[in-house]
C-alpha positions, -999 to 999 in steps of 0.1 A, spaced: 71 226 -417 35 208 -423 26 179 -412 46 148 -403 47 122 -430 43 87 -418 48 72 -450 87 66 -444 79 51 -409 56 24 -424 81 19 -453 108 14 -437 92 -15 -416 74 -35 -446 107 -32 -464 131 -45 -435 98 -73 -428 106 -84 -461 141 -83 -467 143 -102 -435 119 -127 -443 130 -132 -477 167 -142 -463 158 -167 -441 154 -197 -462 187 -189 -486 205 -178 -451 198 -208 -431 210 -227 -462 245 -208 -467 248 -206 -427 245 -242 -428 267 -252 -458 295 -227 -445 297 -243 -411 294 -281 -423 323 -274 -449 358 -267 -454 383 -260 -482 391 -231 -497 362 -228 -520 343 -221 -489 367 -194 -475 362 -178 -512 320 -182 -507 324 -169 -473 342 -139 -481 315 -130 -510 288 -137 -488 308 -113 -460 317 -89 -486 285 -67 -483 296 -59 -444 327 -41 -456 316 -28 -487 307 10 -490 269 7 -495 267 31 -528 295 5 -543 267 -24 -532 238 -2 -550 259 3 -577 265 -36 -586 230 -40 -582 223 -11 -601 244 -30 -635 230 -65 -621 191 -53 -623 188 -22 -640 168 -15 -673 196 -18 -692 216 -49 -677 205 -84 -694 183 -90 -662 169 -58 -666 156 -62 -696 144 -99 -697 120 -88 -665 106 -61 -681 102 -77 -718 88 -109 -704 72 -103 -672 69 -63 -678 85 -60 -641 107 -34 -633 132 -33 -605 150 2 -600 129 28 -586 106 5 -567 98 -9 -535 110 -43 -547 144 -29 -553 144 -11 -520 135 -51 -504 164 -62 -526 188 -38 -517 179 -37 -481 182 -81 -484 219 -74 -498 229 -51 -474 214 -71 -442 217 -111 -452 255 -114 -443 246 -103 -408 223 -132 -404 244 -156 -421 271 -148 -397 251 -156 -366 232 -184 -380 265 -201 -388 282 -192 -357 249 -208 -338 254 -239 -359 293 -243 -354 290 -240 -316 264 -276 -316 279 -307 -298 288 -329 -325 280 -360 -305 245 -349 -308 245 -348 -346 263 -384 -348 239 -396 -324 209 -386 -345 228 -403 -375 233 -437 -351 197 -432 -352 188 -434 -388 178 -397 -388 186 -380 -422 209 -352 -425 174 -326 -434 156 -341 -403 187 -332 -380 188 -300 -393 151 -291 -389 146 -311 -355 181 -311 -340 202 -280 -354 176 -256 -358 162 -260 -319 198 -261 -305 209 -229 -325 174 -207 -317 188 -177 -296 218 -172 -323 192 -176 -353 170 -153 -335 202 -127 -330 208 -128 -368 172 -121 -375 171 -87 -350 202 -75 -365 196 -83 -403 161 -67 -396 181 -36 -378 202 -34 -401 177 -34 -435 158 -8 -414 187 15 -414 199 14 -449 206 45 -469 231 40 -495 223 8 -514 184 18 -513 193 49 -522 210 39 -555 182 15 -564 152 25 -554 159 61 -556 137 86 -533 105 91 -545 86 107 -518 52 87 -511 71 56 -528 102 45 -522 114 71 -496 123 52 -459 135 66 -431 167 72 -434 163 90 -470 136 110 -454 160 123 -428 184 134 -453 156 149 -473 146 167 -445 178 182 -434 183 192 -468 147 209 -466 152 224 -432 131 204 -417 149 198 -384 117 186 -366 111 157 -389 143 148 -390 149 144 -353 117 124 -348 129 103 -374 159 101 -355 148 92 -323 131 63 -334 154 50 -353 177 53 -321 152 38 -300 149 10 -325 182 1 -328 190 1 -291 158 -25 -285 177 -49 -304 214 -43 -290 196 -48 -259 175 -82 -265 211 -94 -285 226 -88 -249 199 -103 -230 203 -137 -250 241 -137 -255 242 -136 -215 218 -164 -213 238 -189 -232 267 -179 -213 250 -191 -183 245 -221 -194 213 -222 -217 230 -242 -243 245 -269 -221 207 -274 -210 195 -274 -243 215 -302 -257 213 -322 -224 171 -313 -233 174 -324 -272 197 -358 -265 167 -371 -246 144 -364 -279 169 -381 -299 173 -410 -281 137 -415 -274 129 -409 -312 
């Protein structure tokens, strides 16, 4: 048992933060389209976007290897044209964490968008607002609690991913070893002290995220959304 290596903690936060940031734009777009559309095609798209939640992480990691591996069409193209390799790199860890966590953000954002009072959106349209203007000035402010919950869930899920990250990024000490992978390696090496510390950190962060989400849900249940709706109704009519 030597000195505790802080690199897995640093890398886990880096990977979780980057994957969450990169999930925001596609996640918001997907959630908006799903909440505003209907039909069989939407149901299929919803099922595909939700699939990573129920798939075993190793299965998702296998799919990512098939798509991004050095022998794949995309992998060969990136390596030959740009000298970029995805597998066994921190970039691969970010992509794996993003694929695992983005469904949580999409589902939370979709629910938040679907809960917006339609009369506010119709009022904005009658006043000549474009759909993109309505999205950024009405829908986003009204659904910020749900979006924040989704961000927190996505971050926590990315922070704790093991299977997909291990499949795509590997377990290279000082390069791609995240906290979850470090816990596994420590147990395999008999270093229970370091494993216990990392487990305690992961547990604390998970509890903090869940507590924050529950607090937001309680505030929303006490009429926060209705208050926000009335406030934005006044704002819309004044623009």
